[in-house]
FIMIMAR-584244 format. One line per 2 residues: number of its first residue (from 1); for each residue x, y, z of N, C-alpha, C. Coordinates in steps of 0.1 Angstrom, whole numbers. Example, Ala and Ser with C-alpha at 12.3 -4.5 7.8 and 13.67 -1.06 7.14 Angstrom:
2
1) 132:-57:78:123:-45:78:132:-33:78 ~ 128:-22:71:137:-11:71:129:0:79
***
This chain:
83
1) 127:964:986:137:961:995:137:974:1006 ~ 135:986:1002:135:994:1012:124:999:1024
3) 113:989:1017:99:989:1025:101:980:1035 ~ 108:970:1031:111:956:1040:118:961:1051
5) 128:972:1049:139:976:1058:129:983:1070 ~ 123:993:1061:114:1005:1070:104:998:1077
7) 98:986:1072:88:978:1080:97:971:1091 ~ 110:967:1092:114:960:1101:122:968:1113
9) 127:981:1108:127:991:1116:115:997:1128 ~ 105:997:1119:92:1000:1125:83:988:1136
11) 89:978:1133:83:966:1142:94:967:1152 ~ 107:967:1151:118:971:1162:111:984:1173
13) 109:992:1164:105:1004:1175:92:1000:1182 ~ 81:994:1176:69:992:1183:72:979:1194
15) 82:974:1191:85:960:1202:91:970:1214 ~ 99:977:1211:108:983:1223:96:993:1229
17) 90:999:1222:77:1012:1225:72:999:1236 ~ 62:988:1233:54:982:1239:63:971:1252
19) 73:972:1253:83:966:1261:83:976:1275 ~ 86:988:1271:88:999:1280:72:1002:1286
21) 61:1002:1279:53:1004:1283:45:993:1292 ~ 48:980:1289:45:971:1295:49:969:1312
23) 62:973:1308:69:974:1322:66:983:1333 ~ 61:996:1324:58:1009:1333:44:1008:1337
25) 31:999:1330:22:997:1334:18:985:1341 ~ 25:975:1343:24:964:1352:24:966:1368
27) 7:960:1372:5:968:1386:15:958:1396 ~ 22:948:1393:30:939:1401:46:948:1400
29) 47:955:1395:59:963:1396:60:978:1401 ~ 70:981:1405:70:994:1409:72:1003:1400
31) 66:1017:1403:65:1031:1398:71:1042:1404 ~ 78:1050:1398:84:1050:1385:99:1042:1385
33) 102:1036:1370:114:1031:1369:127:1040:1364 ~ 136:1043:1367:146:1048:1359:149:1045:1345
35) 155:1051:1339:160:1048:1325:170:1037:1328 ~ 182:1038:1336:192:1029:1338:180:1015:1341
37) 173:1013:1349:168:1001:1352:158:997:1342 ~ 151:1004:1331:145:1000:1320:157:993:1308
39) 169:999:1308:177:994:1298:182:980:1305 ~ 184:980:1318:193:968:1326:179:955:1322
41) 169:961:1321:162:950:1321:155:947:1309 ~ 159:955:1295:160:950:1281:172:944:1276
43) 170:943:1265:181:940:1253:191:949:1249 ~ 184:961:1246:192:969:1237:188:981:1243
45) 203:989:1247:202:1002:1253:198:1012:1246 ~ 201:1014:1231:198:1024:1226:183:1024:1221
47) 178:1009:1222:160:1011:1216:155:1014:1228 ~ 161:1011:1242:152:1013:1253:152:1032:1254
49) 161:1038:1253:162:1050:1253:155:1059:1243 ~ 157:1053:1229:149:1059:1222:134:1056:1220
51) 128:1044:1228:114:1042:1232:109:1051:1240 ~ 119:1054:1248:116:1064:1261:112:1076:1254
53) 121:1081:1247:120:1093:1240:109:1094:1229 ~ 107:1085:1223:96:1083:1215:82:1086:1222
55) 80:1076:1232:68:1073:1243:68:1091:1248 ~ 76:1098:1252:76:1111:1261:68:1119:1249
57) 73:1118:1237:69:1128:1225:55:1126:1223 ~ 53:1112:1225:36:1112:1222:28:1113:1235
59) 37:1118:1246:24:1121:1257:21:1109:1265 ~ 29:1097:1263:24:1085:1270:33:1085:1282
61) 43:1090:1283:52:1087:1294:61:1101:1300 ~ 65:1106:1311:68:1115:1319:81:1109:1320
63) 93:1121:1319:107:1114:1322:109:1128:1330 ~ 117:1126:1345:120:1135:1354:134:1140:1352
65) 140:1152:1356:154:1156:1354:165:1146:1361 ~ 160:1138:1370:169:1128:1374:169:1116:1365
67) 158:1113:1355:158:1101:1348:149:1089:1353 ~ 139:1095:1360:128:1089:1361:115:1087:1354
69) 110:1075:1349:101:1074:1339:87:1070:1344 ~ 78:1073:1343:65:1069:1347:54:1072:1336
71) 44:1063:1338:34:1067:1327:25:1077:1329 ~ 18:1086:1317:10:1096:1320:-3:1092:1327
73) -13:1100:1332:-26:1097:1332:-34:1091:1319 ~ -30:1095:1309:-36:1089:1297:-33:1077:1292
75) -22:1075:1296:-17:1061:1291:-24:1048:1304 ~ -23:1054:1316:-28:1048:1325:-42:1042:1322
77) -49:1054:1319:-66:1052:1315:-66:1046:1305 ~ -60:1044:1293:-59:1036:1281:-57:1022:1282
79) -51:1021:1294:-45:1004:1299:-59:1001:1303 ~ -64:1007:1315:-75:1007:1318:-89:1001:1310
81) -91:1009:1300:-104:1006:1292:-98:996:1283 ~ -86:996:1281:-84:984:1270:-84:971:1276
83) -87:966:1287:-84:953:1293:-98:947:1294
***
């Protein structure tokens, strides 16, 4: 039972991370995004905030002092080679 809960939480985290990265890496959309804009665009405020924190910790996004989020060069490069 505990494994199922852990797996479910991990899947939810991965989904939130993917949503944030998809938005940040979209060529059609603006860069950078504010955290508030990402939250308005998503469903779950806390999930988006947590995703930004996780992605920042992984070195995939930068977060400015005024709350703007944008992908790192590494994230942009990975997005280009994954296509």
